[in-house]
C-alpha positions as CSV (number, residue, x, y, z in Angstrom):
1,M,89.0,128.4,172.6
2,S,89.8,124.7,173.1
3,K,89.8,123.3,176.5
4,E,92.6,120.8,177.3
5,A,91.7,117.5,178.8
6,K,92.4,117.2,182.5
7,Y,92.7,113.8,184.1
8,Q,92.9,112.9,187.8
9,G,94.6,110.0,189.4
10,S,95.8,108.7,192.8
11,C,97.8,106.2,194.6
12,F,96.2,102.9,195.8
13,C,94.7,104.3,199.0
14,G,93.9,107.8,197.7
15,D,96.1,109.7,200.2
16,V,98.1,111.1,197.2
17,E,96.2,112.6,194.3
18,F,97.3,114.3,191.1
19,T,96.2,115.8,187.8
20,V,97.7,115.6,184.3
21,T,96.6,118.1,181.7
22,G,96.6,117.8,177.9
23,K,98.1,114.9,176.0
24,P,101.1,112.8,177.0
25,E,104.3,113.1,175.0
26,A,104.3,109.3,174.5
27,M,102.5,106.2,175.6
28,A,104.1,102.8,175.4
29,Y,105.2,99.6,177.1
30,C,108.5,99.1,178.9
31,H,110.0,95.7,179.3
32,C,113.2,96.6,181.1
33,D,114.1,94.7,184.3
34,S,114.0,97.8,186.4
35,C,110.5,98.7,185.4
36,R,109.3,95.1,185.7
37,Q,110.7,94.9,189.2
38,W,109.2,98.2,190.2
39,S,105.8,97.4,188.8
40,A,105.9,93.8,190.0
41,G,104.6,92.7,186.6
42,P,105.8,91.3,183.3
43,V,105.5,94.7,181.5
44,S,104.9,98.3,182.5
45,A,102.4,100.5,180.6
46,F,103.7,104.1,180.8
47,T,102.6,107.6,179.9
48,L,105.2,110.4,179.6
49,W,104.2,114.0,180.4
50,K,105.9,117.3,180.5
51,P,106.5,118.3,184.2
52,T,104.4,121.5,183.7
53,T,101.3,119.3,182.9
54,F,101.6,117.2,186.1
55,E,100.5,118.4,189.6
56,I,100.2,116.8,193.0
57,T,96.9,118.1,194.3
58,K,96.7,116.2,197.6
59,G,99.3,114.5,199.9
60,L,102.5,116.1,198.7
61,D,103.9,115.6,202.2
62,N,103.0,111.9,202.0
63,I,105.3,110.9,199.1
64,A,108.7,109.3,199.2
65,G,111.1,108.5,196.4
66,F,114.1,106.4,195.3
67,D,116.5,106.6,192.4
68,K,118.2,103.2,191.8
69,N,120.4,104.3,188.9
70,P,123.1,106.2,190.8
71,I,123.5,103.2,193.1
72,S,123.9,100.9,190.0
73,G,126.6,103.3,188.7
74,D,124.8,104.7,185.7
75,E,124.7,108.5,186.5
76,S,123.4,109.3,183.0
77,I,120.0,108.0,183.8
78,V,118.0,109.4,186.6
79,S,114.7,107.7,187.4
80,N,113.3,108.9,190.7
81,R,110.4,106.5,191.5
82,V,107.8,108.1,193.8
83,W,105.2,106.4,195.9
84,C,102.7,107.0,198.7
85,K,104.1,106.5,202.2
86,T,100.7,105.2,203.5
87,C,100.0,102.4,201.0
88,G,103.2,102.2,199.0
89,G,101.1,102.8,195.8
90,H,103.0,104.1,192.8
91,V,102.4,107.8,191.8
92,Y,105.0,108.6,189.2
93,T,108.6,108.4,188.1
94,D,110.5,111.6,187.5
95,H,113.0,111.4,184.6
96,P,114.8,114.8,184.9
97,T,117.5,113.9,182.3
98,M,114.7,113.3,179.8
99,G,112.6,116.3,181.1
100,L,109.6,114.1,181.5
101,I,107.3,112.6,184.2
102,D,106.2,108.9,183.8
103,V,102.8,108.2,185.2
104,P,101.6,104.6,185.2
105,A,98.7,104.5,182.8
106,V,96.6,102.3,185.1
107,I,96.4,105.0,187.9
108,I,95.0,107.8,185.6
109,K,91.2,107.7,185.9
110,N,89.1,107.7,182.7
111,F,92.2,107.9,180.5
112,T,92.5,105.9,177.3
113,F,95.9,104.3,177.1
114,T,96.9,104.0,173.4
115,P,100.5,102.7,173.2
116,A,102.6,103.4,170.2
117,F,105.6,101.1,170.7
118,H,107.5,98.9,173.1
119,V,110.9,99.8,174.7
120,H,113.7,97.6,176.0
121,Y,112.1,94.6,174.3
122,Q,115.4,92.6,174.5
123,E,114.7,92.2,178.2
124,T,111.1,91.1,177.8
125,A,109.6,88.4,180.1
126,H,106.3,88.5,178.3
127,K,106.2,88.5,174.5
128,M,103.4,90.6,173.0
129,K,102.1,90.2,169.5
130,D,100.2,93.4,168.9
131,G,101.8,94.8,165.7
132,L,103.5,97.7,167.5
133,P,107.2,98.5,166.9
134,K,109.5,96.7,169.5
135,F,112.7,98.6,170.2
136,K,115.7,96.8,171.5
137,D,116.3,99.8,173.8
138,L,114.8,103.2,172.9
139,P,113.8,105.0,169.7
140,K,116.6,107.2,168.3
141,E,114.6,110.3,169.1
142,A,114.8,109.3,172.8
143,G,118.6,108.6,172.7
144,G,118.4,104.9,171.9
145,S,119.8,102.8,169.0
146,G,116.4,102.8,167.2
147,V,117.0,99.1,166.5
148,E,113.7,97.2,166.2
149,L,113.2,93.6,167.1
150,P,110.8,91.1,165.6
151,E,107.6,90.2,167.4
């Protein structure tokens, strides 16, 4: 019987802890304005997990969240961004319309981030020449146009 990998992670201060089990559905970079503003960086390294593989193990009562998209008027996209109330450190983003949880790669301990592509590259603020596919928006399988942009 094979044992699935189990990874732990936490917010910045450690008041909120979580586990993810198995393998993510995808790992990539996002260049959209929303993710860049949320991460306060030029690009966001994300991992997507099925909700059943993600569990808050400490500090559930210490998390808060916000969904910017209904305010912006795009009801088709729901991205509830969740953080620790103590330190403000990011924990995850729930994408219920996609059926996935986005956990920033950097907060998963001892996890090897192996990105497969870039999304929303038309909005990039930081060009990256790494040989990976760069989608204008999203791959077709994820509901995007599937259009790739040059490096």
